[in-house]
C-alpha positions as a Markdown table, in Angstrom:
| # | Residue | x | y | z |
|---|---|---|---|---|
| 1 | Met | 84.9 | 101.7 | 77.7 |
| 2 | Pro | 82.0 | 104.1 | 78.0 |
| 3 | Lys | 79.5 | 103.2 | 80.6 |
| 4 | Ile | 76.6 | 105.2 | 81.9 |
| 5 | Ile | 74.1 | 104.8 | 84.8 |
| 6 | Ala | 70.6 | 104.2 | 83.5 |
| 7 | Asn | 67.6 | 102.9 | 85.5 |
| 8 | Asn | 70.0 | 102.3 | 88.5 |
| 9 | Ile | 72.4 | 100.0 | 86.6 |
| 10 | Ser | 75.6 | 100.5 | 84.6 |
| 11 | Leu | 75.0 | 100.1 | 80.9 |
| 12 | Tyr | 77.9 | 99.8 | 78.3 |
| 13 | Tyr | 77.2 | 101.9 | 75.2 |
| 14 | Gln | 79.0 | 103.3 | 72.2 |
| 15 | Thr | 78.1 | 106.0 | 69.7 |
| 16 | Lys | 79.1 | 106.5 | 66.0 |
| 17 | Gly | 78.3 | 109.1 | 63.5 |
| 18 | Lys | 76.4 | 112.4 | 63.7 |
| 19 | Gly | 72.9 | 113.4 | 63.1 |
| 20 | Tyr | 69.5 | 112.3 | 64.4 |
| 21 | Pro | 69.9 | 109.5 | 67.0 |
| 22 | Val | 69.1 | 105.9 | 66.2 |
| 23 | Ile | 69.2 | 103.4 | 69.0 |
| 24 | Leu | 69.9 | 99.7 | 68.1 |
| 25 | Ile | 68.4 | 97.3 | 70.6 |
| 26 | Ser | 69.8 | 93.7 | 70.5 |
| 27 | Gly | 67.9 | 90.5 | 71.1 |
| 28 | Leu | 68.0 | 87.6 | 73.5 |
| 29 | Asn | 71.4 | 87.4 | 75.3 |
| 30 | Gly | 73.1 | 89.4 | 72.5 |
| 31 | Asp | 75.5 | 92.2 | 73.2 |
| 32 | His | 75.8 | 95.3 | 71.0 |
| 33 | Gln | 78.0 | 93.5 | 68.4 |
| 34 | Ser | 76.3 | 90.2 | 68.1 |
| 35 | Val | 73.4 | 91.4 | 65.9 |
| 36 | Trp | 74.3 | 94.5 | 64.0 |
| 37 | Pro | 76.9 | 93.9 | 61.2 |
| 38 | Asp | 79.5 | 96.6 | 60.6 |
| 39 | Ser | 78.0 | 97.2 | 57.1 |
| 40 | Val | 74.6 | 98.1 | 58.7 |
| 41 | Val | 76.1 | 100.4 | 61.3 |
| 42 | Asp | 78.4 | 102.0 | 58.8 |
| 43 | Ala | 75.5 | 102.7 | 56.4 |
| 44 | Leu | 73.5 | 104.2 | 59.2 |
| 45 | Thr | 76.3 | 106.5 | 60.4 |
| 46 | Arg | 76.4 | 108.3 | 57.1 |
| 47 | His | 73.1 | 109.9 | 58.1 |
| 48 | Tyr | 72.5 | 109.3 | 61.8 |
| 49 | Gln | 74.1 | 109.2 | 65.2 |
| 50 | Val | 74.1 | 105.4 | 65.9 |
| 51 | Ile | 73.9 | 104.3 | 69.6 |
| 52 | Gln | 74.5 | 100.7 | 70.5 |
| 53 | Phe | 74.4 | 99.3 | 74.0 |
| 54 | Asp | 74.5 | 96.0 | 75.9 |
| 55 | Asn | 71.1 | 95.2 | 77.5 |
| 56 | Arg | 71.2 | 94.4 | 81.2 |
| 57 | Gly | 72.4 | 90.8 | 81.8 |
| 58 | Val | 74.8 | 90.7 | 78.8 |
| 59 | Gly | 78.2 | 91.9 | 77.6 |
| 60 | Lys | 79.8 | 94.7 | 79.5 |
| 61 | Ser | 76.6 | 95.9 | 81.2 |
| 62 | Asp | 75.6 | 95.0 | 84.8 |
| 63 | Gln | 74.2 | 91.5 | 85.1 |
| 64 | Pro | 72.0 | 91.6 | 88.2 |
| 65 | Asp | 70.6 | 88.1 | 89.0 |
| 66 | Ile | 67.1 | 89.4 | 89.6 |
| 67 | Pro | 63.9 | 88.9 | 87.6 |
| 68 | Tyr | 63.9 | 91.0 | 84.4 |
| 69 | Ser | 60.9 | 92.2 | 82.4 |
| 70 | Ile | 60.5 | 93.7 | 78.9 |
| 71 | Glu | 59.2 | 96.8 | 80.6 |
| 72 | Met | 62.2 | 97.0 | 82.8 |
| 73 | Met | 64.5 | 96.9 | 79.8 |
| 74 | Ala | 62.4 | 99.5 | 78.0 |
| 75 | Asp | 63.0 | 101.7 | 81.1 |
| 76 | Asp | 66.7 | 101.0 | 80.7 |
| 77 | Val | 66.5 | 102.5 | 77.2 |
| 78 | Ala | 64.6 | 105.5 | 78.6 |
| 79 | Gly | 67.3 | 105.9 | 81.2 |
| 80 | Leu | 70.0 | 105.7 | 78.6 |
| 81 | Met | 68.4 | 108.4 | 76.6 |
| 82 | Gln | 68.0 | 110.6 | 79.7 |
| 83 | Ala | 71.7 | 110.1 | 80.6 |
| 84 | Leu | 72.7 | 111.0 | 77.0 |
| 85 | Gln | 70.4 | 114.0 | 77.0 |
| 86 | Leu | 68.3 | 112.7 | 74.1 |
| 87 | Glu | 64.8 | 114.0 | 74.0 |
| 88 | Gln | 63.7 | 111.7 | 71.1 |
| 89 | Ala | 65.2 | 109.0 | 68.9 |
| 90 | His | 64.4 | 106.3 | 66.3 |
| 91 | Leu | 64.5 | 102.8 | 67.8 |
| 92 | Val | 65.5 | 99.6 | 65.9 |
| 93 | Gly | 65.0 | 96.4 | 67.8 |
| 94 | Tyr | 66.0 | 92.9 | 66.8 |
| 95 | Ser | 64.0 | 89.9 | 68.1 |
| 96 | Met | 63.6 | 90.6 | 71.9 |
| 97 | Gly | 64.9 | 94.1 | 71.1 |
| 98 | Gly | 61.7 | 94.5 | 69.0 |
| 99 | Gln | 59.6 | 93.7 | 72.0 |
| 100 | Ile | 61.6 | 96.2 | 74.1 |
| 101 | Ala | 61.1 | 98.9 | 71.4 |
| 102 | Ala | 57.4 | 98.2 | 71.2 |
| 103 | Lys | 57.0 | 98.5 | 75.0 |
| 104 | Phe | 59.0 | 101.7 | 74.9 |
| 105 | Ala | 56.8 | 103.1 | 72.2 |
| 106 | Glu | 53.7 | 102.3 | 74.3 |
| 107 | Lys | 55.2 | 103.7 | 77.5 |
| 108 | Tyr | 57.2 | 106.6 | 76.2 |
| 109 | Pro | 55.4 | 107.8 | 73.0 |
| 110 | Ala | 56.9 | 111.3 | 73.2 |
| 111 | Lys | 60.4 | 109.9 | 73.2 |
| 112 | Ile | 60.2 | 107.9 | 70.0 |
| 113 | Asn | 60.0 | 109.1 | 66.4 |
| 114 | Lys | 60.1 | 105.9 | 64.3 |
| 115 | Met | 60.4 | 102.3 | 65.3 |
| 116 | Ile | 61.5 | 99.2 | 63.4 |
| 117 | Ala | 61.1 | 95.7 | 64.8 |
| 118 | Cys | 63.2 | 93.1 | 63.0 |
| 119 | Val | 62.2 | 89.4 | 63.2 |
| 120 | Ser | 60.3 | 90.1 | 66.4 |
| 121 | Tyr | 57.0 | 88.9 | 67.8 |
| 122 | Ala | 54.3 | 90.0 | 70.2 |
| 123 | Asn | 54.4 | 86.8 | 72.3 |
| 124 | Ile | 56.5 | 83.7 | 72.7 |
| 125 | Asn | 55.1 | 80.6 | 71.0 |
| 126 | Ala | 55.8 | 76.9 | 71.7 |
| 127 | His | 58.3 | 76.7 | 68.9 |
| 128 | Val | 60.5 | 79.5 | 70.3 |
| 129 | Arg | 60.1 | 78.3 | 73.8 |
| 130 | Leu | 61.4 | 74.8 | 73.0 |
| 131 | Phe | 64.4 | 76.2 | 71.1 |
| 132 | Val | 65.5 | 78.6 | 73.8 |
| 133 | Glu | 65.0 | 76.0 | 76.6 |
| 134 | Thr | 67.3 | 73.8 | 74.6 |
| 135 | Leu | 69.9 | 76.5 | 74.2 |
| 136 | Ile | 69.8 | 77.0 | 78.0 |
| 137 | Gln | 70.4 | 73.3 | 78.5 |
| 138 | Leu | 73.3 | 73.4 | 76.1 |
| 139 | His | 74.9 | 76.3 | 78.0 |
| 140 | Glu | 74.5 | 74.5 | 81.2 |
| 141 | Leu | 76.5 | 71.6 | 79.7 |
| 142 | Asn | 79.3 | 74.1 | 79.2 |
| 143 | Leu | 79.6 | 73.3 | 75.5 |
| 144 | Pro | 81.8 | 75.6 | 73.4 |
| 145 | Glu | 80.0 | 78.9 | 72.5 |
| 146 | Asn | 80.9 | 78.6 | 68.8 |
| 147 | Leu | 79.2 | 75.2 | 68.7 |
| 148 | Ile | 76.0 | 76.5 | 70.3 |
| 149 | Glu | 76.0 | 79.4 | 67.9 |
| 150 | Lys | 76.3 | 77.0 | 64.9 |
| 151 | Ile | 73.3 | 75.0 | 66.3 |
| 152 | Gly | 71.4 | 78.3 | 66.4 |
| 153 | Leu | 72.2 | 79.2 | 62.8 |
| 154 | Ser | 70.1 | 76.3 | 61.5 |
| 155 | Trp | 67.1 | 77.6 | 63.4 |
| 156 | Val | 67.4 | 81.3 | 62.6 |
| 157 | Phe | 68.2 | 81.2 | 58.9 |
| 158 | Ser | 66.8 | 79.5 | 55.8 |
| 159 | Asn | 68.6 | 76.7 | 53.9 |
| 160 | Gln | 69.1 | 79.0 | 50.9 |
| 161 | Phe | 70.6 | 81.8 | 53.0 |
| 162 | Leu | 72.9 | 79.4 | 54.9 |
| 163 | Glu | 74.2 | 77.9 | 51.7 |
| 164 | Lys | 75.3 | 81.3 | 50.5 |
| 165 | Asn | 76.5 | 82.8 | 53.8 |
| 166 | Phe | 77.5 | 79.9 | 56.2 |
| 167 | Thr | 81.2 | 80.6 | 56.1 |
| 168 | Ala | 80.8 | 84.2 | 57.1 |
| 169 | Leu | 78.1 | 83.5 | 59.7 |
| 170 | Ala | 80.2 | 80.8 | 61.3 |
| 171 | Gln | 83.2 | 83.1 | 62.0 |
| 172 | Pro | 83.7 | 84.1 | 65.6 |
| 173 | Ser | 83.0 | 87.7 | 66.5 |
| 174 | Lys | 85.9 | 90.2 | 66.4 |
| 175 | Glu | 85.7 | 90.8 | 70.1 |
| 176 | Pro | 84.2 | 87.6 | 71.6 |
| 177 | Gln | 82.3 | 88.5 | 74.8 |
| 178 | Pro | 81.5 | 85.5 | 77.0 |
| 179 | Lys | 77.8 | 84.8 | 76.9 |
| 180 | Ser | 76.0 | 85.1 | 80.2 |
| 181 | Leu | 73.8 | 82.2 | 81.4 |
| 182 | Ile | 72.2 | 84.7 | 83.9 |
| 183 | Gly | 71.3 | 87.0 | 81.0 |
| 184 | Leu | 70.0 | 84.1 | 78.8 |
| 185 | Lys | 67.7 | 82.8 | 81.6 |
| 186 | Arg | 66.5 | 86.3 | 82.7 |
| 187 | His | 65.9 | 87.5 | 79.2 |
| 188 | Phe | 64.0 | 84.4 | 78.3 |
| 189 | Ala | 61.8 | 84.6 | 81.4 |
| 190 | Ala | 61.1 | 88.2 | 80.6 |
| 191 | Gln | 60.0 | 87.2 | 77.0 |
| 192 | Cys | 57.8 | 84.4 | 78.3 |
| 193 | Ala | 56.0 | 86.7 | 80.7 |
| 194 | Phe | 55.5 | 89.5 | 78.1 |
| 195 | Lys | 52.1 | 89.6 | 76.6 |
| 196 | Tyr | 51.8 | 92.4 | 74.1 |
| 197 | Glu | 48.3 | 93.6 | 73.3 |
| 198 | Tyr | 48.9 | 97.1 | 71.8 |
| 199 | Pro | 46.3 | 98.1 | 69.3 |
| 200 | Phe | 48.5 | 97.8 | 66.2 |
| 201 | Gly | 45.7 | 99.2 | 64.0 |
| 202 | Glu | 46.2 | 102.6 | 65.5 |
| 203 | Ile | 49.9 | 102.8 | 64.5 |
| 204 | His | 50.6 | 104.9 | 61.4 |
| 205 | Leu | 52.8 | 102.8 | 59.1 |
| 206 | Glu | 55.2 | 104.3 | 56.4 |
| 207 | Glu | 56.7 | 102.4 | 53.6 |
């Protein structure tokens, strides 16, 4: 169970493969396994050293019940890189992880080579806010985690995608890690407070 001290907290992480480092950053209340399918990780490990970790507040990392911010979690990534003696890396962020990666790129431009933000956004809108507030209320009712996840599937994926993949998506994870209500609330508050105004026109994009 590899853990490392980064930004004054203990972060759980794991590495696979060899090559240039790629750091995968999970989204809202998701641990290192909940977002990245084995097929994606295995494909990346053919060419890269893949680093997955649990954000503060979830999984096997520390869960301090203090206010979080997107910048704080970007600092966690920087601390992880420092502890692993990585001078530079590619960052791939999913949802909230994309916000973390974007803030990291703004604050630590010399430490990032390429960045990919998957299904992410610059600011929380009313649609997302209502959905996550409902998720929090469902967790507070102590409903089964697999039921809450199924409710979330209808919001995240299109009807066409669900018709083809629902059986696989509805399967419980291989190593179920209890979800943290602290993490969910703290992550969501961090997202709501985050207002990203980086000049995207200055970013060089590659296809």
